[in-house]
C-alpha positions in Angstrom: 53.6 235.7 -29.2 49.9 235.9 -28.1 47.9 235.0 -30.6 44.6 237.1 -30.7 41.5 235.5 -31.7 38.6 237.7 -33.7 35.4 237.8 -31.5 33.4 236.8 -34.6 35.5 233.9 -35.4 34.6 232.6 -31.5 30.6 233.5 -32.2 30.7 231.5 -35.0 32.5 228.4 -33.7 29.9 228.8 -30.9 26.8 228.8 -33.1 28.3 225.9 -35.2 29.0 224.1 -32.2 25.7 224.5 -30.9 23.9 223.1 -33.8 25.9 220.1 -33.9 25.0 219.7 -30.7 21.7 220.5 -30.4 20.1 217.1 -31.7 22.1 215.6 -28.4 20.3 218.0 -26.4 17.0 217.3 -28.2 17.4 213.8 -27.8 17.8 214.3 -23.7 14.7 216.8 -24.1 12.4 214.1 -25.6 13.8 211.4 -23.3 12.2 213.5 -20.2 8.9 214.2 -22.1 5.4 212.8 -21.1 3.9 210.8 -24.3 0.6 213.5 -24.1 3.3 216.3 -24.7 5.1 214.8 -27.6 3.0 216.7 -30.2 2.6 219.9 -28.1 2.3 223.0 -30.6 4.7 224.6 -30.0 6.7 222.2 -29.0 8.3 222.1 -25.1 12.0 222.8 -25.8 12.9 222.5 -21.9 11.5 219.4 -19.9 9.3 221.6 -17.6 7.7 218.8 -16.2 9.8 216.0 -16.7 8.8 212.2 -16.6 11.1 209.0 -16.1 8.9 206.7 -17.5 11.3 206.6 -20.6 14.3 205.6 -18.6 12.2 203.1 -16.5 11.4 201.3 -19.6 14.7 201.6 -20.6 16.3 200.1 -17.7 13.9 197.4 -17.3 13.8 195.8 -20.9 16.7 197.0 -22.5 19.6 196.0 -20.1 19.9 192.7 -21.8 20.7 194.3 -25.2 23.0 196.9 -23.7 25.1 193.8 -22.2 25.1 192.2 -25.5 26.4 195.3 -27.5 29.1 195.4 -24.6 29.9 192.1 -25.0 30.0 192.3 -28.9 32.0 195.5 -28.7 34.4 193.9 -26.6 34.8 190.9 -28.8 35.3 192.8 -31.9 38.3 195.0 -30.3 39.9 191.5 -29.4 39.5 189.8 -32.8 40.3 193.0 -34.6 43.8 193.4 -32.3 44.8 189.8 -33.0 44.5 190.0 -36.9 45.5 193.7 -37.4 48.6 193.8 -35.0 50.7 190.6 -36.5 49.4 191.8 -40.2 50.4 195.7 -39.6 53.7 194.4 -38.1 54.5 192.0 -41.0 53.5 194.9 -43.7 55.5 197.3 -42.1 58.6 195.5 -40.9 58.6 192.2 -42.7 57.8 193.4 -46.2 56.3 190.0 -47.2 55.8 189.3 -51.4 52.8 191.2 -52.5 52.6 193.7 -49.7 52.0 196.5 -52.0 49.1 194.5 -53.5 47.7 194.1 -49.8 47.7 197.4 -49.0 45.6 198.3 -52.1 43.2 195.3 -51.3 43.0 196.8 -47.8 41.8 200.3 -49.2 39.2 198.7 -51.4 38.0 197.1 -48.7 37.4 200.3 -46.9 34.9 201.4 -49.6 32.9 198.4 -50.1 29.5 199.4 -48.5 28.3 197.5 -45.6 25.0 196.8 -47.2 26.7 194.7 -49.7 29.2 192.9 -47.3 25.9 191.8 -45.4 24.1 190.6 -48.3 27.6 188.5 -48.6 27.6 187.4 -44.8 24.0 186.3 -45.5 24.5 183.9 -48.1 27.8 182.5 -46.2 26.0 182.3 -42.5 23.3 180.2 -43.9 25.4 177.4 -45.2 27.9 178.0 -42.1 24.6 177.8 -39.6 26.0 181.2 -37.8 22.8 183.5 -38.4 21.0 184.8 -35.2 24.7 184.4 -33.6 26.8 186.8 -31.3 29.7 185.1 -32.8 28.6 186.0 -36.2 28.1 189.7 -35.3 31.8 189.6 -33.8 33.1 188.5 -37.0 31.1 190.8 -39.2 31.6 193.7 -37.3 35.8 193.4 -37.5 35.4 193.2 -41.0 35.4 197.0 -40.4 37.5 197.7 -38.1 40.5 195.4 -39.5 41.1 197.0 -42.6 41.3 200.1 -40.7 43.7 198.6 -38.2 45.8 197.4 -40.3 46.6 200.6 -42.3 47.0 202.3 -39.1 49.5 200.0 -37.5 51.4 199.7 -40.9 51.6 203.4 -41.1 52.8 203.4 -37.2 55.3 200.6 -37.1 56.9 201.9 -40.5 58.4 205.1 -38.7 60.0 202.9 -35.6 64.0 203.4 -36.2 65.3 199.8 -38.1 67.8 200.4 -35.1 65.8 199.1 -32.5 64.7 195.8 -34.4 68.6 195.3 -35.2 69.6 195.9 -31.7 67.1 193.2 -30.3 68.1 190.3 -32.9 71.6 191.1 -32.1 70.7 190.2 -28.4 69.5 186.9 -29.6 65.5 188.2 -29.9 63.3 186.1 -32.5 60.7 188.2 -34.8 57.9 187.3 -32.0 60.1 188.1 -29.2 61.0 191.5 -30.8 56.9 192.4 -31.9 56.2 191.5 -28.6 59.1 193.2 -26.4 59.4 196.1 -28.6 57.3 197.4 -30.9 54.0 196.5 -29.0 54.8 198.8 -25.8 55.9 201.5 -28.6 52.5 200.9 -30.3 50.0 201.9 -27.1 48.8 204.9 -28.9 47.9 203.1 -32.1 46.6 200.1 -30.1 44.0 202.5 -28.1 42.9 204.4 -31.3 42.3 201.3 -33.0 40.4 199.7 -30.1 38.2 202.5 -29.7 37.2 202.6 -33.6 36.7 199.3 -33.6 34.3 199.2 -30.4 32.1 202.4 -31.6 31.6 200.5 -35.1 30.4 197.5 -33.2 28.3 199.3 -30.6 26.5 201.5 -33.3 26.1 198.9 -35.7 22.6 198.3 -37.5 22.9 196.9 -40.8 24.5 193.5 -39.6 22.6 193.3 -36.6 19.5 193.9 -38.6 20.4 191.5 -41.3 22.4 188.8 -39.6 20.5 188.5 -36.2 17.0 189.6 -36.8 15.3 186.5 -35.4 17.4 186.2 -32.7 16.1 186.7 -29.0 20.0 187.9 -28.2 20.2 191.4 -29.5 22.1 194.2 -29.2 20.9 197.7 -28.6 20.3 199.1 -32.0 17.8 196.7 -32.9 16.6 197.2 -28.9 15.8 200.5 -30.0 14.6 199.3 -33.7 11.8 197.1 -31.7 10.4 200.5 -29.6 8.8 201.6 -33.1 5.4 199.6 -33.8 2.9 199.9 -36.5 0.8 201.9 -34.4 2.5 203.6 -31.8 6.2 204.8 -31.4 7.4 204.9 -27.6 9.5 208.3 -28.0 10.6 208.9 -24.8 11.7 205.3 -24.5 13.5 205.4 -27.7 15.3 208.7 -26.8 15.7 207.5 -23.1 17.6 204.1 -24.5 19.8 206.5 -26.9 20.7 208.7 -24.1 21.7 205.5 -22.0 23.5 204.0 -25.0 25.4 207.2 -25.8 26.9 207.4 -22.7 29.9 204.9 -22.6 30.7 205.8 -26.5 31.1 209.5 -24.7 33.1 208.3 -22.1 35.5 206.4 -24.3 36.0 209.3 -26.8 36.3 211.8 -24.0 38.8 209.3 -21.8 40.9 208.5 -24.8 41.0 211.6 -27.1 44.8 212.3 -26.4 45.9 209.0 -27.2 43.4 209.1 -30.3 45.0 212.3 -31.7 48.7 211.1 -31.3 47.5 207.3 -32.4 45.9 208.8 -36.0 48.9 211.1 -36.6 51.1 208.3 -36.0 53.9 207.7 -38.9 52.8 210.9 -40.8 55.9 212.3 -39.8 59.7 210.5 -40.0 62.6 211.9 -37.8 
């Protein structure tokens, strides 16, 4: 049976999509606009006379920051998976004492504002000597992703039939072997989903970076963009060019992994 969609619904959808994507287009437009045309009235809605000076400045000055953000993102993904995978498996299948309380604490942890957490990390990092370090940012960014990862893995792994684990135990597999050989391969979609969100949270982080890494020479791309803003001048084409470049990895990963995300987010929602 073919479902016909009303033309006005399609039109409304296109208008809404256009409104949501307009800031992305404007970012690209400004990145190609000459500094002398920034305050033009009316503004230039299309870069008729484009300049690449913003991209030249971005590639010349921001590549180290992009590399730092990439390293922080990958480190956050690794640490998140290292902690949340075994934790989700334990809560879902091993049911340790106080599992319900742990679930509640994980939910509460996601409600704590990042600013509050940043202040707590600042006080701790001063004592540990971890201020202005990449490792400190990886740990801080992981605190956003780990609760989400544990809850998602727990929901999915709880839906895995207990008969699979029982069969593995009959064959002599230990708890670790069962986790490594059976649970992990079945959790591919969830692993990709958690990895992507962890990377994107770390890639776009500004609060932790500006609080815990303000005085370092090794900075992520968010601080690199922020430092373009001076007291007297603002290099808008360089800012927007850097933002366009920084958006490419995130957009590429989202397009590449969208089908895995859809399956991973809904994992465990329905039991057979």
